[in-house]
N, C-alpha and C positions, 0 to 999 in steps of 0.2 A: 386311517388315523388311529394311532395307538394312544389310549388314555392311561396314564400311570396312576391315576386316582389319588394323587397327593402323596405317594410313597417315595422313599429314598432308595436308590439302587446303587450299590458299590460296584466298581469295576476296575480292572487293571488294563493298561494298554490303551487302545482306541476302540470306539464304537463306529463301525463303518458299514452302513447299509449297502447292499449291492446296487450297482449303477442302475438308475432308472426305476428302482423298486420302491423308493421311499415316498410315502404320501403324507406323513405327518406324525407329530409326537406332541403330547400335551400333558399338563398338570402333574409335574413330578420333578424330582431332584436326582441328578446323576453325580455321584461322588467318586472322584478319582483316587485310587489306592496307589498303585505303582505305575508311573508313566513309562512309556517306552523311550528309547534314546532320542528318537524323533517322534513327538507325540502331537496329534491333533485329536483331542479327547473325543468330541463328537464331530465326526468327519463326514460331511455330506458332499459328495462329488458327482457331477454330471446328473443332477436330479432336476425335475421340472414339476411345477405346480404343487409343491408341498406347503404345509403349514407347520410352523414351530411355535407353539403357544404355551406360555407359562412354564417354560422349562428352565431349570437352573443347573448349571454345570459348575462343580466346586473342585478346585485343585487341592494340592497337598499343603499349601501355605507358605513354603519357602523353597525356592529353587536356586541352585548355585550354577546352573548352566542352562543354555537355551538361546534362541534367537527368533526374530519375527518371521523368518522364512520357513521355519520348520516346526514351530511350537504355537499352540493355541488351545483354548478351551472349547470354543465353538468355531468350527472351520467349514466354510461353504465355498466351493470351488466349481467353476464351470457350469453353473446352474442358472435357471431362469424361471420367471413367473411364480415366485414364491413369496410368502409372507412370514415374517418373524415378529411375533407379538409378545411383549412382556417377557422376553428372554433375559436371563441373568447369568453372569459369569463372575466368579470371585475366587480369591485365594490362588491365583495363578502366579507364574514367575516370569522370567525373561521370555518374551514372545508376545502373544496377543490374547486379549480377552475374547473378542469376537473378530474373526477375520472373514472378509468376503472378497473373493478374487475372481476376476474374469466372469462376472455374472451380468444378467440383463433383465430389466423389467421386474423389479422387486420392491418391496417395502419392508422397512424395519420400524416397528412402532414401540415406543416406551421400553427400550432396552436399558439394562442397568449393568454396569461393570464397575467392580470396586475391589479394594484390598489386593491389588497386584503388587508383587515385590520382587526384589533381586538381592543377591549377596554375592558379589563378584570381586576378584582382585583388581580388575580393570573393566570399566563400562564404556561402551562405544555408543554412537548415536543410534536412536531408535531401539533402545534396549527393551522397552515395553511400549506397546500400542494398546490402548483400551479398546477402541473400535477402529479397525483398519479396513478401508475399502479401496481396492486397487483395480484399475483397468476395467471398470464397470460402466454401464450406461443406463439411462432412464430409470432412476431409482429415487426413493425418498427415505430419509431417516427423520423420524418425528419424536420429539421429546426424549432424547437420549440423556442418561444420567451416568456420568463417569467420574469416579472420585477415589481419592486416598491411595495414591501409589507411593510406596516407600522402597527404600533400598539401602544397601551399604556398598561403598567402593573402598576396598582395602580396609574394611572395618569402620569407616566413617559414614555416618548417616547422610543419605542423599536421595533426592528424587530426580536428579539430573538425567537427561536423555530419555525421559518418558513423555508420551503423547496421550492426551485424552482421546481425541478423534484424529486419525491420520488418514488423509485422502490423497491419492496420487493416480494420475492417468485416467481420470473419470470424465464423463461428459453428460450433460443434461440431467442434473440432479439437484435436490434440495436437502438441506438440513434445517429443520424448523423446530424452535423451542428447545427446552431442556437446559442442562447445565453441566459444567465440569468443575472439579474442585481438587486442589492439592495434587496437581501434576505439573511437570516442567512446562510443557507447551499445551495450551488448551485445545484449540482446533488448528491443525497444521495442514494447509493445502499446498502440497509440494510435489517433488519428484521430477525426474528428468523428462518424463512423458507427462505433459501438463494436464491440469484440470481445466475444463472448458464449459462455459454456459451453465453456471451454477448460481444458486441463491443460498446464503446462510442467513437465517432470520431469527430474531428474538431469542437468541441463546445467551446465557450468562456464563462467563468464564471467571473463576474465582481462585485467588491465591496461587498463581503460576510463578515458577522460578524465573522464567524469561518472558514469554509472550502469551497473551490471552488468545489472540487470533493472528495467524501468520499466513500470508500468501507469498510463496517463495518459488524460485527457479523458473517455472513455466506456467503459472496461473494466468488465465486469460478470460476475458468476456464474462466476468462474474460480478456478483453484488453481495455485499454484507450489509444487512438492513436491520436496524433496531436492536443491535446487540450491545452488551455491556461487559466490560472487563473491570475487575476489581482486584487490586493488589497484584499486578503483574510486575515482575522484577525488572524487566527491560522496558517494554512498551506494551500498552494495552492492545494496540493493533500495529503490525509491522508488515511492510511490503518490501521484498528483497529480490535481487536478480539471481540468475543462474550461477551456481558455483563452478560448473564444468565449462571449460573453454570451448568444448566441441558443440555446445548447443547454439543453433543458428539464431540470429536476431529475430526472425519471424516467430520463434517459439519462446522468446524471453517473456518474463512477466510484464503484462501490459493490459490496458483497457479494463480497469476495474473501477467499481463504484463502492464507496463506503458512505452510507447515509443514515442519519438519525441514530448514531451510535454514541456511546459514552465510555470514557475511561476514568476510573476513580483510583487515586493514589498509586500511580505507577512509579517505578524506580527502585534502585537499590542493588540490582544484580551486578556483580563484577564482570560478567560476560559481555555487557553492553553499556557504554557510558553515556550515550545521548538519550537519557531517560526522558520519555515523552508519552503523552496520551496516544499519539500516532506517529510512526516514523516510517518514512520511505528511505531505505538505506542503500548506499552504493556498494558495488562490488569491485572486482579488479579486472574483469574480462571485457565487459562492454559498458563503458561509463555512461552511456545514454539511457540505460535501463535501470529500473522500471520506468515506463512512461505511459501517458494516457490514464493516470490515476486521478479520479475525481472524488473529492471529499466534500460533502455538504451536510450542514446542520450537525456538526460534531461538537460534543461537550467533553472537556477535560478538566478534572478537578483534583487538586491536592489540598486536603483540609487538615494536614498535619502541622500547620502553623510553623513554628521555628524549626521543626524537623522535616519540612517539605523537601522532597527529592525530585519532583517532576521539573525538569529544566525547561521544557517547551510543552505547550498544549499540543502542537503538531510541528513536525520538522521534515523537510525534504532535502536530502543530500545530493540529489541529481541536478547538476548544472544544465542549463539550457545550452545546447551546442551551437546555437546561432545558425540554424539551417532551416530551410523550408521543409515541411513534412514531419518535423518532430511533434509528437503529441505531448502537450504540456501536462504537468502535475499541478492540479489546482485545488483550492479550498475556498469554501464560502460558508457563511453562517457559523463560524467558529465561536464558541464560548469557552474561554480558558480562565480558570481561577486557581490561584496559588502557585503558579509557575515561578521558578527562581530566575529565569533569564528573559524569556519573551513568550508571548502567546503563540507565535508561529515564526518560522524561519524557512526561507529558501524556496517557497512555492512560486510558480511561474505566472506572473501577471504580465500581460502585454501592455506594459506601461513604462515609459522612460521619462526622466527629467534630467536633461543635460545642461551643463553650465560651462562657460568659458573661463579663461584665466588671462591675466595681464591685459594688454592692449594689442590691437592690430591696425595697420594702415590700410585704408580703403581708397582705391583709386577714384578719381573724379569721373562722374557720369558713367559708371560701370556697375551693373548688378554683380555682386560678389557674395559667394556663399560664406557663412560664418562657421568657423571651427569652434567646437566645444571640447576643449582638451583637458579640463579639470575632471577629477573623479565624479562620476554621475551621482546625483542626489538619489536617484532611484533607477534601477534597471535589473530586474531579476530574470530577464529572458534574452540577454545578449543582443538587444536591439541596437546598441550604440557602443562603439569602442573609442574611448578618448585618445588612444595611442595610434590608431590607424583609421583612416577615413573619418576623421573627427567631425567633419561637417555633415555626416550622413547617418540617418536613422533607418534601419532596415525593417521591412514588414514581412513577418513570417507566416501570417495566416490571413485568409480572406476575411473581410469584415468592415464594419463602420468604425472610423477612427475620429477622435477629437484631437485637434492639433492646435497648439497655441505657442507663440513665441514673442520675444521682444528683442530689440537692439538698442543699445545706449550709445549715442554719439558724443564725442568731445564737444565742449562749448565752442560755438561759432555762429554768428547771426546770419550768415549768408546762405542762400539757396534752400533746397528742399532736402528732406530726409525721408527714406522709404524702407519698407520691409515687405516681403512677399514669401509665399510658400510654393515649393514645386514638388511634384511627384514624378520621379524618374525623368527629369528634364522638362516636364510640362508644368507651366505655371497654373496653380489652382485658381479656378474662377472665383472672383470676389475676394481673393486674399491680398491683393496689392493695396498697400496703404502708403500714401504720400502726404506729408505735412510740411509746413514751413518750419525752418529752424527757429528755435526759441531765441529771441533777440536779447534777452536779459544777459548781461555780461556774467561770465563764469557759470552759466547754467547749462547742464547737459540736456540733450534732446532725446527722449525715448519714444520709439515707434513700436506699436504692438500690432500683431496680426493673428488671425485665427481662422479655422475652417473645420467643418465636419464633412467627411467625405468617405465614400466607399472605396476601398483599395483591395487589390488582389495580392496574394502571396508572391513575394519576389520583388515587389516594387520598393522604392526607397524615397525618403523625405529629406529635403534640405530647406533651410531658411536663408534667403538672400537679402542683402541690404544695399542701399543706394544713397549717394549724396552727390550734389553738384555745386559745391561752393566755389569751384574754379581750380582746386588743387586737392591733393590727397588729404584725408582727414582720418584721425584715429577713431576706432570704436572701443568702448570699455567692455571687453569680453567678459570680465568677471561679474559684470552686472547684467549680462545678457543670458537669456534662457530659451530652451526649446523643450516643450512637453508634448508627448504623443501617447495616446491611450486608446486601446480598443474598447468601444462602448456597446457594441452589438454585433451579432453574427450577420 
C-alpha cells in the first residue's frame, strides 16, 4: 500500500501498475495534465486484493473528444477481491468518472464523481457515465454521490445523454444509499446483456432531464426499494423493453419489484410525453414486454398547483395479450397527488365487469348462455371480448375468483326464471337460482347468482339463463351483468 500523505501529483498520459503487482494507494490527489488519445488515467488491470482509499483523480476540465469505451479517470478492468473507499473523480470529459469492467467480488464505498463535462458538435447516447459497472458480479456500491454533469452540443448547453450510475450485464449486486444530481439519467440499469438479481435501495435521484431510475432492455429479477426521484423530466421511475429486435423474449425486461418508492414533481421533458411518477413503457419489437412488474406502496406527488405536469401517478402501456402464462404488471398501495389525468392507468387487474346490449330471445325450457356484447365496464386483462365469444370470460391465472351476475327477463307472469354459472361446461355447485316470475303486470324479473370458486388457468366462465313460460321470452341484456374478479392466489 502506497500512502501519498495528502499530496497532489501531476501526471501526463496514464498511470498503469504492472499486472498483479498493485496492492493499494491511499491519501492523495492525482491531477491529469495532458491525456493520451485513449486515456484511462488511473488504470488498474488484472489486479487482485488491492485497496484504493481516499484517492482523487482530477481531469483537465473540458474535453472535446472521448467515449465511454476508451476514456475514464479511474478505470478498473478484469480484477477481483478489491475495495474502493472514498475515491473521487472530477473534471473529466466524454467517457467515465469511475469505470469497473469484468470484475468480481468487490466493494465501492462512498465514491464521489462530479463536474464531468463535454463540448461536442454532436453528442450520442452515453456520452458520460459517472460510475459505470459492466459485466461484473457479486459486488456492492454503497453511498455513491454523483453530480453536476454539464455539456454543450453545437454550442448549446445540455446535459443530455449523461448517466449518473450506468450498470449493464451485472449479476448479484447492490447499490445502497447515496444520491445523484443534475445528470440526464440518474441510475440506468440497461444493456443488451441484462442485469440480474440486484437491489437498488434508499437512493435519491434529483433533477434529471429524463429518468430518475431506469430499468431497460434486459433487466430481470431485481428490486428497487425505498428510493426517491425528485424533478425527473420524463418519469421518476421507468421500465422499458429491449430496443434491439434480436434480443430473445427470455432476456427481455421482466420480474421486477418497485416498493416503498416516491416520485416528486416529474414531467416536462420533450423526449417523453406520458409524464408520470412511474411508467412502464412499450416498445416496437415485443409488445408483451416488460412484464411481471410489481409496484407496491408507491407515492407520486406533483405540488406545483396550476403548473402541475405529472399526468399519471403511475402508467402501464403494456396491454394484456389475453393468454395463459403472461405475467401481469400490477400496482397496489398507490398514493397519487396532483396528477392532471388519473392516479393510474393500464395496470393488469384480473377483474372484468361485462354488460349486454339490446334484448335477446331465450327459448323455452332451455339453459342458454348470455352474450355481453356492449363495451366492458372494466377489463384491463383481456378476460372478455365483447366482439368474439361474448358469452365467455377467460381465466388466465390459477386462483380464487369471486363471480356474480344477473339476468333481467321481460315481464310475464308465467313459469320460472333461472340463472346459473358454469366453468368450462360444468355447472358450479350452489350457483343455480330458480324463482317464480313476478306476477305484477309490466314488471321485469331479475335473477341473481354468485359463487366463490378456485379455478385453474385456461378455464372459462359463462352465465346461463332459463325460463319456462311455454314459449320464447326476451331478456333485457342491457340490464344484465357478469362480474369476475380474482380475490386470492
